[in-house]
C-alpha atoms as a printed R data frame, in Angstrom:
    type eleno elety resid chain resno       x       y      z
1   ATOM     1    CA   UNK     A     1   4.881  18.022 29.741
2   ATOM     2    CA   UNK     A     2   3.529  15.473 27.068
3   ATOM     3    CA   UNK     A     3   5.527  15.026 23.817
4   ATOM     4    CA   UNK     A     4   4.239  16.177 20.520
5   ATOM     5    CA   UNK     A     5   1.855  14.247 18.287
6   ATOM     6    CA   UNK     A     6   3.994  12.837 15.589
7   ATOM     7    CA   UNK     A     7   2.161  12.785 12.239
8   ATOM     8    CA   UNK     A     8   2.940  11.081  8.892
9   ATOM     9    CA   UNK     A     9   1.154  12.511  5.812
10  ATOM    10    CA   UNK     A    10   0.297  10.012  3.047
11  ATOM    11    CA   UNK     A    11  -1.255  11.449 -0.132
12  ATOM    12    CA   UNK     A    12  -0.215  11.052 -3.766
13  ATOM    13    CA   UNK     A    13  -0.851  14.800 -4.442
14  ATOM    14    CA   UNK     A    14   2.022  17.080 -3.505
15  ATOM    15    CA   UNK     A    15  -0.287  20.084 -3.091
16  ATOM    16    CA   UNK     A    16  -2.397  18.131 -0.556
17  ATOM    17    CA   UNK     A    17   0.635  17.152  1.450
18  ATOM    18    CA   UNK     A    18   1.975  20.674  1.213
19  ATOM    19    CA   UNK     A    19  -1.282  22.046  2.553
20  ATOM    20    CA   UNK     A    20  -1.563  19.720  5.431
21  ATOM    21    CA   UNK     A    21   1.974  20.340  6.330
22  ATOM    22    CA   UNK     A    22   1.412  24.221  6.411
23  ATOM    23    CA   UNK     A    23  -1.645  23.709  8.534
24  ATOM    24    CA   UNK     A    24   0.214  21.438 11.099
25  ATOM    25    CA   UNK     A    25   3.316  23.628 11.005
26  ATOM    26    CA   UNK     A    26   1.342  26.276 13.060
27  ATOM    27    CA   UNK     A    27   0.256  23.690 15.683
28  ATOM    28    CA   UNK     A    28   2.734  23.566 18.568
29  ATOM    29    CA   UNK     A    29   1.564  20.131 19.735
30  ATOM    30    CA   UNK     A    30   2.167  18.459 16.401
31  ATOM    31    CA   UNK     A    31   5.271  17.396 14.653
32  ATOM    32    CA   UNK     A    32   5.195  16.273 10.952
33  ATOM    33    CA   UNK     A    33   7.391  13.125 11.058
34  ATOM    34    CA   UNK     A    34   7.356  12.494  7.341
35  ATOM    35    CA   UNK     A    35   5.435  12.262  4.109
36  ATOM    36    CA   UNK     A    36   4.572   9.366  1.709
37  ATOM    37    CA   UNK     A    37   3.387   9.520 -1.905
38  ATOM    38    CA   UNK     A    38   1.722   6.192 -2.198
39  ATOM    39    CA   UNK     A    39   0.409   3.398 -0.007
40  ATOM    40    CA   UNK     A    40   3.426   1.216 -0.131
41  ATOM    41    CA   UNK     A    41   5.699   4.122  1.044
42  ATOM    42    CA   UNK     A    42   3.184   4.927  3.674
43  ATOM    43    CA   UNK     A    43   3.550   1.447  5.174
44  ATOM    44    CA   UNK     A    44   7.324   1.517  4.939
45  ATOM    45    CA   UNK     A    45   7.641   5.013  6.511
46  ATOM    46    CA   UNK     A    46   5.006   4.243  9.264
47  ATOM    47    CA   UNK     A    47   7.009   1.214 10.339
48  ATOM    48    CA   UNK     A    48  10.307   3.117 10.087
49  ATOM    49    CA   UNK     A    49   9.173   6.374 11.794
50  ATOM    50    CA   UNK     A    50   6.687   4.957 14.198
51  ATOM    51    CA   UNK     A    51   4.278   7.996 14.117
52  ATOM    52    CA   UNK     A    52   1.323   8.509 16.351
53  ATOM    53    CA   UNK     A    53  -1.005   9.233 13.514
54  ATOM    54    CA   UNK     A    54  -1.065   8.588  9.828
55  ATOM    55    CA   UNK     A    55  -3.193  10.873  7.757
56  ATOM    56    CA   UNK     A    56  -4.148   8.504  4.934
57  ATOM    57    CA   UNK     A    57  -5.546   9.261  1.547
58  ATOM    58    CA   UNK     A    58  -7.652   6.332  0.132
59  ATOM    59    CA   UNK     A    59  -6.921   6.616 -3.658
60  ATOM    60    CA   UNK     A    60  -3.192   6.341 -4.116
61  ATOM    61    CA   UNK     A    61  -1.110   4.410 -6.692
62  ATOM    62    CA   UNK     A    62   0.851   1.204 -6.171
63  ATOM    63    CA   UNK     A    63  -1.086   0.334 -2.935
64  ATOM    64    CA   UNK     A    64  -4.311   2.089 -1.933
65  ATOM    65    CA   UNK     A    65  -4.961   3.637  1.434
66  ATOM    66    CA   UNK     A    66  -7.307   0.768  2.473
67  ATOM    67    CA   UNK     A    67  -4.560  -1.932  2.217
68  ATOM    68    CA   UNK     A    68  -1.953   0.424  3.516
69  ATOM    69    CA   UNK     A    69  -4.086   1.040  6.674
70  ATOM    70    CA   UNK     A    70  -4.712  -2.724  7.032
71  ATOM    71    CA   UNK     A    71  -0.946  -3.435  6.893
72  ATOM    72    CA   UNK     A    72  -0.094  -0.771  9.238
73  ATOM    73    CA   UNK     A    73  -2.721  -1.807 11.852
74  ATOM    74    CA   UNK     A    74  -1.656  -5.584 11.395
75  ATOM    75    CA   UNK     A    75   1.926  -4.732 12.201
76  ATOM    76    CA   UNK     A    76   1.599  -1.957 14.833
77  ATOM    77    CA   UNK     A    77  -0.451  -1.798 17.945
78  ATOM    78    CA   UNK     A    78  -0.089   1.908 18.506
79  ATOM    79    CA   UNK     A    79  -0.090   3.819 15.193
80  ATOM    80    CA   UNK     A    80  -3.524   5.370 14.539
81  ATOM    81    CA   UNK     A    81  -4.766   5.824 10.931
82  ATOM    82    CA   UNK     A    82  -6.972   8.826 10.056
83  ATOM    83    CA   UNK     A    83  -8.672   8.530  6.652
84  ATOM    84    CA   UNK     A    84  -8.616  11.782  4.686
85  ATOM    85    CA   UNK     A    85 -10.494  11.497  1.400
86  ATOM    86    CA   UNK     A    86 -12.613  13.114 -1.285
87  ATOM    87    CA   UNK     A    87 -14.898  10.001 -1.413
88  ATOM    88    CA   UNK     A    88 -18.205  10.970  0.069
89  ATOM    89    CA   UNK     A    89 -19.533   7.507  0.259
90  ATOM    90    CA   UNK     A    90 -20.546   5.067  3.055
91  ATOM    91    CA   UNK     A    91 -18.854   2.225  1.137
92  ATOM    92    CA   UNK     A    92 -15.503   3.869  1.499
93  ATOM    93    CA   UNK     A    93 -16.087   4.842  5.071
94  ATOM    94    CA   UNK     A    94 -17.025   1.263  6.132
95  ATOM    95    CA   UNK     A    95 -14.200  -0.192  4.152
96  ATOM    96    CA   UNK     A    96 -11.701   2.206  5.837
97  ATOM    97    CA   UNK     A    97 -13.108   1.390  9.240
98  ATOM    98    CA   UNK     A    98 -12.953  -2.284  8.630
99  ATOM    99    CA   UNK     A    99  -9.213  -1.830  7.527
100 ATOM   100    CA   UNK     A   100  -8.632  -0.569 10.954
101 ATOM   101    CA   UNK     A   101  -8.823   3.198 10.550
102 ATOM   102    CA   UNK     A   102  -9.545   5.025 13.802
103 ATOM   103    CA   UNK     A   103 -11.253   7.935 11.899
104 ATOM   104    CA   UNK     A   104 -12.541   9.255  8.571
105 ATOM   105    CA   UNK     A   105 -12.603  12.928  7.512
106 ATOM   106    CA   UNK     A   106 -13.760  14.226  4.062
107 ATOM   107    CA   UNK     A   107 -11.232  16.591  2.540
108 ATOM   108    CA   UNK     A   108 -14.168  19.144  2.043
109 ATOM   109    CA   UNK     A   109 -14.500  19.196  5.802
110 ATOM   110    CA   UNK     A   110 -10.863  19.327  6.523
111 ATOM   111    CA   UNK     A   111 -10.447  22.874  7.876
112 ATOM   112    CA   UNK     A   112  -7.435  23.412 10.103
113 ATOM   113    CA   UNK     A   113  -9.753  23.249 13.247
114 ATOM   114    CA   UNK     A   114 -11.422  20.037 12.111
115 ATOM   115    CA   UNK     A   115  -8.147  18.413 11.101
116 ATOM   116    CA   UNK     A   116  -6.628  19.189 14.510
117 ATOM   117    CA   UNK     A   117  -9.719  17.848 16.273
118 ATOM   118    CA   UNK     A   118  -9.474  14.604 14.331
119 ATOM   119    CA   UNK     A   119  -5.717  14.180 15.074
120 ATOM   120    CA   UNK     A   120  -6.293  14.920 18.795
121 ATOM   121    CA   UNK     A   121  -9.159  12.614 18.995
122 ATOM   122    CA   UNK     A   122  -7.716   9.473 17.348
123 ATOM   123    CA   UNK     A   123  -4.370  10.111 19.262
124 ATOM   124    CA   UNK     A   124  -5.979  10.589 22.691
125 ATOM   125    CA   UNK     A   125  -9.324   8.729 22.544
126 ATOM   126    CA   UNK     A   126  -8.635   6.187 19.799
127 ATOM   127    CA   UNK     A   127 -11.487   7.065 17.618
128 ATOM   128    CA   UNK     A   128 -12.942  10.073 15.495
129 ATOM   129    CA   UNK     A   129 -16.363  10.017 13.961
130 ATOM   130    CA   UNK     A   130 -17.312  13.398 12.228
131 ATOM   131    CA   UNK     A   131 -21.066  14.203 11.996
132 ATOM   132    CA   UNK     A   132 -20.776  14.291  8.103
133 ATOM   133    CA   UNK     A   133 -19.890  10.587  8.188
134 ATOM   134    CA   UNK     A   134 -21.550   9.572 11.438
135 ATOM   135    CA   UNK     A   135 -24.856   9.761  9.798
136 ATOM   136    CA   UNK     A   136 -23.864   6.750  7.667
137 ATOM   137    CA   UNK     A   137 -23.400   4.594 10.784
138 ATOM   138    CA   UNK     A   138 -26.872   5.798 12.010
139 ATOM   139    CA   UNK     A   139 -28.609   5.206  8.628
140 ATOM   140    CA   UNK     A   140 -26.971   1.742  8.201
141 ATOM   141    CA   UNK     A   141 -27.989   0.927 11.726
142 ATOM   142    CA   UNK     A   142 -31.617   1.783 11.172
143 ATOM   143    CA   UNK     A   143 -31.672   0.018  7.793
144 ATOM   144    CA   UNK     A   144 -30.490  -3.171  9.290
145 ATOM   145    CA   UNK     A   145 -32.584  -3.123 12.434
146 ATOM   146    CA   UNK     A   146 -31.292  -4.167 15.856
147 ATOM   147    CA   UNK     A   147 -27.840  -5.698 15.842
148 ATOM   148    CA   UNK     A   148 -28.831  -7.874 18.897
149 ATOM   149    CA   UNK     A   149 -31.756  -8.365 21.228
150 ATOM   150    CA   UNK     A   150 -31.126  -4.971 22.763
151 ATOM   151    CA   UNK     A   151 -30.906  -3.919 26.364
152 ATOM   152    CA   UNK     A   152 -31.289  -7.508 27.629
153 ATOM   153    CA   UNK     A   153 -28.121  -8.457 25.914
154 ATOM   154    CA   UNK     A   154 -25.918  -5.661 27.049
155 ATOM   155    CA   UNK     A   155 -27.142  -6.495 30.577
156 ATOM   156    CA   UNK     A   156 -25.826  -9.985 30.135
157 ATOM   157    CA   UNK     A   157 -22.307  -8.656 29.681
158 ATOM   158    CA   UNK     A   158 -20.141  -8.484 32.624
159 ATOM   159    CA   UNK     A   159 -18.887  -5.221 33.980
160 ATOM   160    CA   UNK     A   160 -15.472  -6.160 32.595
161 ATOM   161    CA   UNK     A   161 -16.805  -7.119 29.154
162 ATOM   162    CA   UNK     A   162 -18.644  -3.614 28.989
163 ATOM   163    CA   UNK     A   163 -15.291  -1.992 29.748
164 ATOM   164    CA   UNK     A   164 -13.499  -3.945 27.067
165 ATOM   165    CA   UNK     A   165 -16.350  -3.288 24.571
166 ATOM   166    CA   UNK     A   166 -16.193   0.387 24.993
167 ATOM   167    CA   UNK     A   167 -12.400   0.401 24.578
168 ATOM   168    CA   UNK     A   168 -12.481  -1.822 21.580
169 ATOM   169    CA   UNK     A   169 -15.099   0.422 19.926
170 ATOM   170    CA   UNK     A   170 -12.800   3.466 20.717
171 ATOM   171    CA   UNK     A   171 -10.073   1.787 18.545
172 ATOM   172    CA   UNK     A   172  -7.824   0.595 21.461
173 ATOM   173    CA   UNK     A   173  -5.535  -2.233 20.738
174 ATOM   174    CA   UNK     A   174  -5.405  -5.382 22.988
175 ATOM   175    CA   UNK     A   175  -2.139  -4.276 24.505
176 ATOM   176    CA   UNK     A   176  -3.505  -0.734 25.268
177 ATOM   177    CA   UNK     A   177  -6.700  -2.229 26.743
178 ATOM   178    CA   UNK     A   178  -4.621  -4.519 28.837
179 ATOM   179    CA   UNK     A   179  -2.589  -1.577 30.189
180 ATOM   180    CA   UNK     A   180  -5.671   0.421 30.946
181 ATOM   181    CA   UNK     A   181  -7.511  -2.390 32.694
182 ATOM   182    CA   UNK     A   182  -4.395  -4.067 34.188
183 ATOM   183    CA   UNK     A   183  -4.991  -7.306 32.449
184 ATOM   184    CA   UNK     A   184  -2.930  -9.565 30.149
185 ATOM   185    CA   UNK     A   185  -3.409  -9.178 26.386
186 ATOM   186    CA   UNK     A   186  -4.598 -12.770 26.232
187 ATOM   187    CA   UNK     A   187  -7.331 -12.098 28.743
188 ATOM   188    CA   UNK     A   188  -8.388  -9.069 26.709
189 ATOM   189    CA   UNK     A   189  -8.647 -11.235 23.617
190 ATOM   190    CA   UNK     A   190 -10.695 -13.675 25.458
191 ATOM   191    CA   UNK     A   191 -13.074 -10.991 26.593
192 ATOM   192    CA   UNK     A   192 -13.329  -9.704 22.988
193 ATOM   193    CA   UNK     A   193 -14.212 -13.152 21.760
194 ATOM   194    CA   UNK     A   194 -16.951 -13.600 24.484
195 ATOM   195    CA   UNK     A   195 -18.334 -10.246 23.618
196 ATOM   196    CA   UNK     A   196 -18.598 -10.889 19.901
197 ATOM   197    CA   UNK     A   197 -20.263 -14.226 20.632
198 ATOM   198    CA   UNK     A   198 -22.791 -12.815 23.122
199 ATOM   199    CA   UNK     A   199 -23.771  -9.898 20.950
200 ATOM   200    CA   UNK     A   200 -23.711 -11.882 17.719
201 ATOM   201    CA   UNK     A   201 -21.294  -9.411 16.018
202 ATOM   202    CA   UNK     A   202 -18.884 -10.410 13.358
203 ATOM   203    CA   UNK     A   203 -16.492  -7.370 12.787
204 ATOM   204    CA   UNK     A   204 -15.215  -4.262 14.333
205 ATOM   205    CA   UNK     A   205 -17.605  -2.281 12.218
206 ATOM   206    CA   UNK     A   206 -20.482  -3.998 13.788
207 ATOM   207    CA   UNK     A   207 -19.142  -3.507 17.223
208 ATOM   208    CA   UNK     A   208 -18.622   0.311 16.598
209 ATOM   209    CA   UNK     A   209 -22.370   0.437 15.499
210 ATOM   210    CA   UNK     A   210 -23.506  -1.481 18.577
211 ATOM   211    CA   UNK     A   211 -21.425   0.748 20.824
212 ATOM   212    CA   UNK     A   212 -22.719   3.834 19.236
213 ATOM   213    CA   UNK     A   213 -26.319   2.708 19.459
214 ATOM   214    CA   UNK     A   214 -25.839   1.866 23.120
215 ATOM   215    CA   UNK     A   215 -24.263   5.316 23.988
216 ATOM   216    CA   UNK     A   216 -20.831   3.677 24.927
217 ATOM   217    CA   UNK     A   217 -19.036   5.930 22.481
218 ATOM   218    CA   UNK     A   218 -20.124   9.321 21.185
219 ATOM   219    CA   UNK     A   219 -19.923  11.253 17.891
220 ATOM   220    CA   UNK     A   220 -17.931  14.417 17.532
221 ATOM   221    CA   UNK     A   221 -19.963  17.412 16.894
């Protein structure tokens, strides 16, 4: 039997933390590991408690959720950050994705069902893209045109590189990819560098857009 998904709730509003805690209390597969009132406390408690998922608000005092997510992902290979915010803006979404978040959910969409779907998805699959925000990826993709020369480029990737590309786009860490594919983390990093060079990509955001456009990862909905 698998262990429970341990969740850290980070939000500066007590009523929001209480609401999320009440939702998760009724979920047998989830355990609330702790709460944080600002970004700095979120980083400290994430490193102390080592939860599976951090539900992270963006606008918090002392340290915002973007910087907190960035620090957590830089110091942990396993903790997944799920952005939960009122900001219905592509700029915030792309910034959170660039900071290392594995998913982004608007508070207005955060029903108990949707919240649990997001938690399960980032924990089990490494990524969560809700239709409300996934349209931003598509619109941005269309406005910029092709990120590469298309099908010919992806055909130039080796079978192994395509496997690594998909797993990176899903939000997997180098160590997780190494474990899944039975490689060393150094080899995974080499594959990542080769992929970015071949596809002409410069960030994880670009890589996610590319993988989405090629059908390597799929949107929730």
